[in-house]
C-alpha angles and dihedrals in degrees: 000000000000115000117231094189112122115258127217088256089055091050092049092048091049091049092052094046093046093044098091091058093051114112091232091064110076118205118258118265108257111327097326120104118242120231094264093054091045089055092049091052092047090052090053092047090052089053089056104267121139117236090256091047093049092049091048093050092046094043091239118142111250087224088064090053091049093047092050093044090050097049105029112072093188093052091047090051091049091051089049091051090050090051090048090052091051091050089052089052090053091047090051091050090048091051092047090051091048091051090050089060106266104152091197091055091045092051094046093046095048093043092056100032110026120181113268093246092062110096127219105267090224105031095162095057097067094117125074095233116148102231091207088067095055121110120236090255091053091050091049091048091051092047091051091047089054092042092241110160114246125216113264098226123091108291094198103078098322124138116284118249116275093249094050117113 
């Protein structure tokens, strides 16, 4: 038989949703959220709600959230920290899934956060130089730096190698 008795999670959710209507929570001045409403939204964000979802559950106009976020540096920083915490939770879940054997999670994790001893597969291509714009001397210098063998014939106007296109 399924119990219909309210759980502590139900009571907590009801308390948070009902909180804006409580007499001890004054309305924000103008369209900016007061500290209590900011804290309620931050709690909802930390539980995984989006700003729009938190505002909807708390019966706070999204425009008030946006106005406060735009003008209150401390609130904006708190929202950013809440989003960072959620990202860390997702990263932890991804890692846990990878450690449990999910090849997809392992691949994604290692692609985006490789171990420090793994080297860049193309370490010499870290600049954004368009190779077609390099001079012959620059190409020769790069080849020598990478220990790529150079043709033995004259590179300044000599005949191309026989196997060249």
